[in-house]
C-alpha positions in Angstrom: 122.3 149.4 -117.4 123.5 150.3 -121.0 123.1 146.7 -122.0 119.2 146.5 -120.9 118.5 146.5 -124.6 120.3 144.5 -127.1 121.5 141.0 -125.7 121.4 138.3 -128.3 121.7 134.6 -127.5 123.1 132.5 -130.3 121.9 128.9 -130.3 118.7 130.1 -128.6 116.9 127.0 -130.4 119.1 124.4 -128.4 118.3 123.3 -124.9 120.7 125.3 -122.8 120.3 128.4 -125.2 116.3 128.3 -125.0 116.7 128.3 -121.3 119.2 131.3 -121.1 117.2 133.3 -123.5 114.1 132.8 -121.1 116.2 133.5 -118.1 117.2 136.8 -119.5 113.6 137.8 -120.7 112.5 137.1 -117.1 115.0 139.6 -115.7 113.7 142.2 -117.9 116.4 142.4 -120.8 115.5 142.9 -124.2 116.4 139.7 -125.8 116.8 138.3 -129.3 118.3 135.1 -130.5 119.3 133.0 -133.2 118.9 129.5 -134.7 120.6 127.5 -137.6 118.6 124.3 -138.0 115.7 124.6 -135.7 113.5 127.7 -135.1 111.6 128.0 -132.3 107.8 129.0 -133.0 106.7 132.3 -131.5 110.0 133.4 -130.5 111.0 135.4 -133.5 114.8 133.8 -133.8 116.9 135.1 -136.7 118.6 132.3 -138.4 122.5 132.7 -138.2 125.4 130.4 -139.7 127.7 131.2 -137.0 130.7 129.8 -139.1 130.0 132.2 -141.9 131.4 135.7 -141.5 129.0 137.4 -143.8 126.2 136.0 -141.6 127.6 137.4 -138.4 128.2 140.6 -139.9 124.6 140.9 -141.1 123.4 139.9 -137.6 125.6 142.7 -135.8 124.6 145.4 -138.6 120.9 144.5 -138.2 120.5 144.0 -134.6 123.5 146.3 -133.1 123.7 143.9 -129.9 125.6 145.2 -126.9 126.1 141.6 -125.4 126.1 138.3 -127.1 125.8 135.2 -125.3 127.1 132.1 -127.3 125.4 129.1 -126.8 125.6 127.6 -130.2 127.7 124.2 -131.0 127.6 121.4 -133.3 129.4 118.3 -132.1 128.0 115.9 -134.6 131.2 115.5 -136.6 134.9 116.8 -136.2 134.3 119.2 -139.5 131.2 120.8 -137.9 132.9 121.1 -134.6 135.7 123.1 -136.4 133.3 125.4 -138.1 130.7 126.1 -135.4 132.9 126.1 -132.3 136.3 127.0 -133.4 136.0 129.1 -136.5 132.4 130.5 -135.0 134.4 131.6 -131.7 137.0 133.4 -133.9 134.6 135.3 -136.1 132.6 136.3 -132.9 135.3 137.6 -131.2 136.5 139.7 -134.2 132.9 141.1 -134.7 132.6 141.8 -131.1 136.0 143.8 -130.9 134.9 145.8 -133.9 131.5 146.6 -132.3 132.5 147.0 -128.9 130.3 144.2 -127.9 130.5 142.2 -124.6 130.8 138.5 -125.4 129.8 135.6 -123.1 130.7 132.2 -124.3 129.2 129.0 -122.8 132.0 126.2 -122.5 132.5 122.9 -121.1 134.5 120.9 -118.3 135.8 118.6 -120.9 138.3 121.2 -121.7 140.4 119.3 -118.9 142.0 116.0 -119.0 140.2 114.4 -116.1 143.2 113.5 -114.3 142.8 115.4 -111.1 139.3 116.7 -110.7 137.9 119.7 -109.0 139.5 121.8 -111.5 139.2 125.6 -110.9 139.3 128.4 -113.3 143.0 128.9 -113.1 143.8 125.2 -114.0 144.9 125.1 -117.6 142.9 123.2 -120.5 144.4 120.0 -121.7 141.7 118.1 -123.8 141.9 114.6 -124.5 139.4 114.3 -127.4 138.2 116.1 -130.3 134.9 118.1 -128.6 137.1 118.9 -125.7 140.0 120.1 -128.1 137.4 122.3 -130.2 136.0 123.9 -127.3 139.3 124.6 -125.6 140.6 126.2 -129.1 137.4 128.3 -129.0 137.9 129.5 -125.4 141.5 130.7 -126.9 139.7 132.6 -129.8 137.0 134.1 -127.3 139.9 135.4 -124.9 140.8 137.6 -127.8 137.8 140.0 -127.5 138.2 143.1 -125.5 135.1 142.2 -123.0 134.6 138.4 -122.6 133.2 135.8 -120.1 133.8 132.2 -120.5 131.2 130.2 -118.4 132.2 126.5 -118.1 129.5 124.0 -117.2 128.8 120.1 -117.2 126.4 117.7 -118.2 123.0 119.7 -118.3 119.8 118.1 -116.9 116.4 119.0 -117.1 113.3 118.4 -114.9 111.1 118.1 -117.9 113.4 115.1 -119.2 114.1 116.6 -122.5 117.8 117.0 -122.1 120.3 114.6 -124.0 121.0 112.3 -121.1 117.6 111.7 -120.0 116.5 111.1 -123.5 119.3 108.6 -123.9 118.5 106.8 -120.8 114.8 106.8 -121.3 115.0 105.6 -125.0 117.6 102.9 -124.2 115.7 101.2 -121.5 112.5 101.4 -123.3 113.8 99.8 -126.0 115.7 97.4 -123.9 119.1 98.2 -125.3 121.9 97.4 -122.8 123.6 100.4 -120.9 127.0 100.3 -119.5 127.7 103.6 -117.4 131.0 104.1 -115.4 131.5 104.2 -111.9 135.0 105.6 -112.2 133.8 108.8 -114.5 132.6 112.0 -112.6 131.2 114.9 -113.6 129.3 118.0 -111.9 125.8 117.6 -113.6 123.5 120.8 -113.2 119.9 121.6 -113.7 119.2 123.7 -116.5 117.2 126.0 -114.9 120.3 126.9 -112.5 122.5 127.2 -115.2 120.0 129.6 -117.0 119.6 131.8 -114.0 123.4 131.8 -113.3 124.0 133.0 -116.9 121.6 135.7 -116.6 123.1 136.6 -113.3 126.7 137.0 -114.3 125.3 139.1 -117.6 123.7 141.4 -115.0 126.9 141.6 -112.9 129.0 142.2 -116.1 131.4 139.7 -114.7 134.5 139.2 -117.2 137.0 136.3 -117.3 136.2 132.7 -116.6 133.6 131.4 -114.1 132.8 127.5 -113.4 128.9 127.2 -113.3 128.1 123.5 -112.4 126.6 121.5 -109.8 127.9 121.4 -106.4 127.9 117.6 -106.3 130.2 115.3 -108.4 128.4 112.2 -109.6 129.7 109.3 -111.5 128.0 108.5 -114.8 126.5 105.5 -113.3 125.1 107.2 -110.4 123.7 109.7 -112.7 122.2 107.4 -115.0 120.5 105.7 -112.1 119.2 108.9 -110.6 117.7 109.8 -113.9 116.1 106.4 -114.7 114.5 106.6 -111.2 113.4 110.1 -112.0 111.5 109.1 -115.0 109.8 105.9 -113.3 112.3 103.5 -115.0 113.7 100.6 -113.8 117.4 101.2 -113.2 118.5 97.7 -113.1 118.7 98.0 -116.9 122.1 100.0 -116.3 125.0 97.9 -115.7 128.1 99.6 -113.8 131.2 99.6 -115.5 134.9 100.9 -115.2 136.3 103.6 -117.7 139.6 102.3 -116.9 138.9 99.2 -118.3 136.9 100.2 -121.4 139.8 101.4 -123.6 137.8 104.6 -124.3 140.0 107.9 -124.5 137.6 110.0 -122.0 138.5 112.2 -119.1 138.0 110.4 -116.1 137.2 113.1 -113.7 136.0 116.6 -114.8 134.3 117.7 -111.8 134.6 121.6 -111.4 135.3 123.7 -108.2 132.4 126.5 -108.2 133.7 128.4 -105.2 134.3 131.3 -107.6 130.6 131.4 -108.5 129.4 131.1 -105.0 131.6 133.8 -104.0 130.0 136.0 -106.6 126.4 135.4 -105.1 125.6 132.8 -107.8 123.0 130.0 -106.3 124.5 126.4 -107.0 123.1 123.3 -105.4 123.7 119.4 -105.9 121.7 117.8 -108.6 120.8 114.7 -106.3 121.3 115.6 -102.7 120.0 112.4 -101.4 123.1 110.7 -103.3 126.5 110.6 -101.7 128.7 112.4 -104.4 131.9 114.0 -104.5 132.6 117.5 -103.1 135.1 120.1 -104.4 136.2 123.1 -102.2 
């Protein structure tokens, strides 16, 4: 394949980005990667400020990538979201257009408003909070590239317990902090290994457009929290069920994703917790 050499994973020091980087390596691709704040020893990653046009131009000139996989994002503040997610996407789309480079972008289920759930790729984004809005704007910018693939995913969970959800549950329960998780807020969590292998497969297939890659089972945040606590051999009784509808928080209620398109492409996806009774789409 023409792109067997020159795939660059942006955000390769992040949890999902690192897994995607390694999955592409396992498939025999020649992969390079970037980081912003956290280099990964032994990986030879290049530092990149995705919101700085000169940095991106320099990256293209020195590495000549034929495929960019954008797993970089910073949602710590509204300003950083604007810079790394929205502006970064616009810069990448233009750079890929000039370099005739394929662009794969990792997006999220929270581009949707969470009203109906089981969202398909053809459903229009309608975000209800800042992060979702930034990711929806980024998708619009990415779609300006001539050859693009937007991969929407959900909460990313790892068997190693190092994902953000597991770490928060572990730290909170260990410190005796009160946890309230909603029984009426649903997502489609996915194992990070499944996400990474799916991304690598889609790159290999040279798929374009939009594809949903998520677990085949919708779980409430409360179900997910108790599942993770038990998995880490912690007492789940420290997690209190609550209702998002009574919280006053502005968050999407049901962002479950329909993954029939991915399954039709031969992507292997599965439920996160098959022993639990979850919601199924399609």
